[in-house]
C-alpha positions in Angstrom: -21.6 9.9 -1.8 -18.8 10.9 -4.2 -15.3 9.7 -3.4 -12.5 11.9 -2.2 -9.7 11.4 -4.7 -6.0 12.0 -4.2 -3.1 11.5 -6.6 0.5 11.2 -5.6 3.9 10.7 -7.3 7.0 9.5 -5.6 10.4 8.9 -7.1 13.2 6.5 -6.0 16.7 5.5 -7.2 15.8 1.8 -6.5 15.1 -0.3 -9.6 11.3 -0.5 -10.2 11.1 -4.3 -10.3 12.8 -4.7 -7.0 10.5 -2.2 -5.3 7.5 -3.9 -6.8 8.6 -7.3 -5.6 9.4 -6.0 -2.1 6.5 -3.6 -1.5 3.8 -5.5 -3.4 4.6 -9.2 -4.0 6.3 -9.9 -0.7 4.6 -7.3 1.5 3.1 -9.9 3.8 6.5 -11.1 4.8 8.6 -7.9 4.5 6.5 -5.1 6.0 5.9 -6.7 9.4 9.6 -7.4 9.7 10.6 -3.8 8.8 7.8 -2.1 10.7 7.0 -4.2 13.7 6.0 -1.0 15.6 3.1 -0.5 13.2 2.1 -3.8 11.5 1.8 -6.9 13.6 1.2 -9.2 10.6 -0.3 -9.5 7.2 -2.0 -12.8 6.3 -3.8 -14.1 3.3 -7.3 -15.1 4.2 -8.6 -16.1 0.8 -7.2 -16.7 -2.6 -3.7 -17.2 -3.9 -2.4 -13.6 -3.8 -3.9 -12.8 -7.2 -7.0 -10.8 -8.0 -9.9 -11.5 -5.7 -7.6 -12.5 -2.8 -8.3 -11.1 0.6 -5.5 -10.0 3.0 -5.9 -9.0 6.6 -3.5 -6.6 8.2 -3.3 -6.6 12.0 -2.2 -3.3 13.4 -0.2 -3.1 16.7 -1.9 -2.3 20.0 -2.5 1.4 20.6 -3.8 2.3 17.1 -7.3 3.4 16.5 -7.7 0.8 13.8 -7.0 -2.8 14.8 -7.4 -4.7 11.6 -7.9 -3.9 7.9 -9.0 -6.2 5.1 -7.7 -5.6 1.6 -9.0 -7.1 -1.6 -6.5 -7.4 -4.4 -8.3 -6.1 -7.5 -5.6 -6.4 -10.1 -1.9 -7.2 -10.3 0.4 -7.0 -13.3 3.9 -8.0 -12.6 5.1 -7.2 -16.1 3.7 -3.7 -16.2 4.3 -3.1 -12.5 0.8 -2.1 -11.7 -1.3 -3.0 -8.6 -4.8 -2.2 -7.5 -6.4 -3.1 -4.2 -9.3 -1.9 -2.0 -9.6 -1.6 1.7 -12.9 -3.3 2.3 -13.2 -3.6 6.0 -11.7 -2.0 9.2 -11.8 1.8 8.7 -14.4 3.5 10.7 -14.8 6.5 8.4 -15.1 4.9 5.0 -17.1 2.2 3.2 -14.0 1.4 1.2 -10.8 2.9 -0.2 -9.4 2.0 -3.6 -5.7 2.3 -4.5 -4.2 2.1 -8.0 -0.4 2.0 -8.2 2.0 2.1 -11.1 5.8 1.9 -10.9 7.3 3.5 -14.0 11.1 3.0 -14.6 12.9 6.2 -15.5 15.8 6.5 -17.9 18.3 7.7 -15.2 17.6 4.5 -13.2 15.1 4.1 -10.5 11.4 4.8 -11.0 8.4 7.0 -10.4 5.5 5.6 -8.5 2.1 7.1 -9.4 -0.9 6.4 -7.2 -4.5 7.3 -7.2 -6.5 6.7 -4.0 -10.3 7.1 -3.7 -11.9 7.3 -0.3 -15.6 6.3 -0.3 -16.9 7.8 3.0 -19.7 6.2 5.1 -23.0 8.0 5.0 -22.8 11.2 7.0 -19.0 11.1 7.4 -16.8 13.8 6.1 -13.2 12.9 5.0 -11.1 15.8 6.4 -7.9 17.2 5.2 -6.0 15.7 8.2 -7.4 12.3 7.3 -5.9 12.6 3.9 -2.7 13.9 5.2 -2.4 11.0 7.7 -3.1 8.5 4.9 -0.4 10.0 2.7 2.1 10.1 5.5 1.4 6.4 6.4 1.9 5.4 2.8 5.1 7.4 2.4 6.5 6.0 5.6 6.0 2.4 4.4 7.5 3.3 1.0 10.6 5.0 2.6 11.2 2.0 5.0 11.1 -0.4 2.1 13.3 1.9 0.0 15.9 2.2 2.8 15.9 -1.6 3.2 16.5 -2.1 -0.6 19.3 0.5 -0.7 21.0 -1.2 2.3 20.5 -4.7 0.8 21.3 -4.4 -2.9 20.9 -8.1 -3.5 17.4 -8.3 -1.9 14.6 -8.8 -4.5 17.1 -8.7 -7.4 
């Protein structure tokens, strides 16, 4: 079955490298602290945090999904790019691939460009509300981390 693909672009006044460090490199420590109402913990199950590593996200009680496993496909700290795949835990998809790029902009801050591909399970239709919910979840995490970095200008400098 063909994937459902969405592209997004988000801008921020935060320096690109700081956001990359906080949102990507230190996500397992920072996200559960900033969003305890959503993410219970993120732990590294396999690898060293580089390509091929597997992370498990434990979602708080009351959510439809209890755990997700991510595989880190690529990470480039110099060019601020990151690719990962959800490989387990979603009832509607076989996998989800995410490609992110943080591009510094001349005025300061950055643009984040992402491409997400949902590979649905056989016989499952990815609906517009599923895509909307995924976008909203991603944006919520982004905004929480952005607010933390604005409030803590020395963090991840």
